[in-house]
N, C-alpha and C positions, 0 to 999 in steps of 0.2 A: 497525256503523259503526266500532267500535274495531278489530275484526279487519281491516277494509279499510284503515284508516289504518296498521296495524302492518306491512303488507307492503312498501310503499315504504320505511318506516324501517329494516326489517331490510335491504333491499337496500343502502340508503346506508350503513349500519353495515358490512356485509360489505366493500363497496368501500373504505371508509375503512380497515378492518383490512388488507386486501390492499395498499393504497397504502402504509401505514406499513411493512409488512413488506419491500416491495420497496425502499423508501427506505432502510430501516435496512441491508439487505444492500449496496445500492450505496455507501452511506457508509462502512461498514467496509471494503469492498474498496478504495475510493479512498484512504482514509487509510493502509492497510497498503502499498499500492502506492508511495505518496509517500515513506514512511519507508524502504522497501527500496530505492528509487531514489537517495535522498540518501546512504544508507550505502554503496552501490556507487560512487557518485560520489566520496565522500570517500576511499575505499580506492584508487581508481584514481589520484587526484591526489598521493598520498604518494610521494616519491622513495626509491629504495633507496641504501644506502651504497656498494655496488659500482658503481652508475651514476654516483655523484658523484665517485668516485676513478678511474674508468676512464680519462677523457681526460687527467688530469695524469700518471698512470702511463704511459699510452701515449706521450705526448710525451717524458717523460723517457727511456724506453727508446730511442726513435728518436734523440734527441739524442746519448745515450751511444753508440750504434751508429755514428754518424756522425763522432763526434769523433776517434776513432783513425785512420780512413781519411783524414779531411781533414787531420790532422796529419802522416801519413805523406806524403800527397801534397804539402803545403806544404814539408815538409823536403827531400823529393826535389827539387822544383822549385827551391827556394832553393840547395840544394847544386849542382845543374846550373849555375845562373846563376853561383854562386861559382867553380865550375871554369872556366867560359868566361871569367869576368873575370880569374882568376888566371893562366890561360894567356897571356892578352895582356900581362900585366904583366912587368916584368923579374924576374930570379931573386931580387933583393934583396926585391922586393916579396912574392914567394912565400914567402921566409923569414919576412918580417914577418907573414904571414898564417898561419903554422903555428900560433901560439899561439892566435889567435882561432879557428882551425878546431878545435883540440883542445877549446877550451872549448865551442864549439858542439856538438861531437859529444858531449861530457859532458853538456851541458844536454839534448840530444836523447835521450840514453839514460836521464836522469833524468825527462824530461817523461812518458814512458810510464808509469813507475811512479807519478809524481805524479798523472798523470791517472786511472789506476786507483784510487789511494787517495781522490782527490777525488770520483770517482764513487760509490765505496762509502760515503764519508762522507755525501754528498748522499742516496743511497739509504737510509742508516740514518735520517737526520734526516726524510726523508719518511715512512719507516715509522712513526717516533715521532709525527710529526704526524698521519698518517692514524689511528694508534690513538687519538689524542686527538679526532679528529673524530667522535666518537660523537654523533650528533644527540640529546643528552639533552633539549634544549628541545623538540625535535619529538616525542621519545617521551612526555615529560610532557604535551605538548598532546594527544597521541593518547590518553593514559590519561584525561585530563580528559574529553575528547569522549566516550570510551567510558563514563565514569561517567555523564555527562550523558544519553547515549542510554539507558542502563540506567534511570536515574531517570524519564526521560521515558516510556520503555516501560511502567515500573510505573504511573506516574500515568495513562497512557493505558489500561492494562488495567483499573485501578480505575474510571476514568470510564466506560469501556464496560460494565463490570458494573453500575455504578449506572444507567446509561441503559437497559440491558437490563431490569433490575429495574423501573424506572419504567414502561417499555413493556409489560412482562408485567402489571403491576398495572392499567395503563390498559386493556390488552386484555381482562383478566378482568372489569373493571368494565363495559366496553362489552358483553362477552358476556353478563353478568347483565342488563343493561338490554335487550339484544335478546331475551333469553329471556323478560323480564317483558312485554315489548310484543308478543311474537309471539302470532299467533292460536291456536297450539297450546296455549297456557296456558288460553285461553277454552275450547277444545274439551275440555280435560281436565277442566273443571269441569261438564260435561254439556251443554254447548250443541252445536249442529250448524250447519254452513254449507251453505245451499241454493242451488244454481246451476241456471240452465236449460240448454239444449242448447248455447247459444253461450258458456257459461261465465260469464255475468253473474250477479251476486249478486241473489238474490230476497229483498226485505225485508219484503213483506206478501203475504197470501194472496189479496187482491183482484185481483191481475194475473194469477192462475192460471187455466187453462182445462181442462175435462176432456179427458183423453187426452193431456195435455201430459207430456213426459218431462223429469224433473228428476234432478239428482245430489245427494246428501246426503253431506257429508264429516263423519265423526266423528273422534275422536282417534286411532282405530286403523285407519282406512281410509275408502274412499269406496264408496258403493253407489248404485244407480240406482232410481228409482221412477217410477210413473206416476199422474197426478191422476186419480182416479175420480169425483170429484163437485166441484161448484162451491161458492162461499161464498155463503150466503143473506143478502143485505143486510138483509131484514126482521128476522130473528132478531138480527142484530147491533144494529139500532136499537132493538129492544124492551129489550134489557138491555145497555145500553153499559158499565155498571160491570162486568158479568161478562165482556164482550168485552175491556175494558181489562185486567182482572185476568189473563185467560188470556194476553194478549200479553205481560205481564210476569212473569218467573220470581220465585217466593218467595226471599227472602234466606236463610231458614233452611234451604231445600232445595237451592238451586243455588248460592247465593253470588253476589257481585258480580263484575263483569268485572274489577275491579282489586283 
């Protein structure tokens, strides 16, 4: 009876052990995938310094390239209009406009150099500002996040090692219980397991018939046998004490089931 009860217990323990192993593997894979995805998302969300300065630098270059051409076109147009107006005026008015014209030409000649100097100054200031735009706060935040990720990774590794150690101890304990409850341990103490042709366990000799084939399982293998004689009920009733004694193994010879 103990060997029969040990078989389903062993199957349940094996199923529990396999289920725990599969759940542990899936949990570890899921946690590692989540940490990896979070690190990749954080890396993709960080902007680069060149990207931050690309748009202002491009707008400044475009503006600088257009100012000279626009100024030349404005000066030429204004000069043409001035020539037209001066042609319509009297000679005295033309003489009056000589001085302003010289001043305008002088200013126009200086404006190009002033524009170059102003553009150069703005570019230098932009270079100084861009050099100061080092994202120290962002770098410090990244460093803090990296330290936190390292600390979390170390804690996760310690927790996983502790969890694996507990699982190993639990598995070893269940394996020892399974070994204790297994019918193999009973067979190792000298008992045998008798089954009929259908594989059903035979617990008493009264249900056997002459010529019936049986299988006997020992600790080192299974052998077959054939019943050559029946059980005499009269002999068993004459000496019930002897019959009961024969049915029970002696403790000093065979040992108990547990």
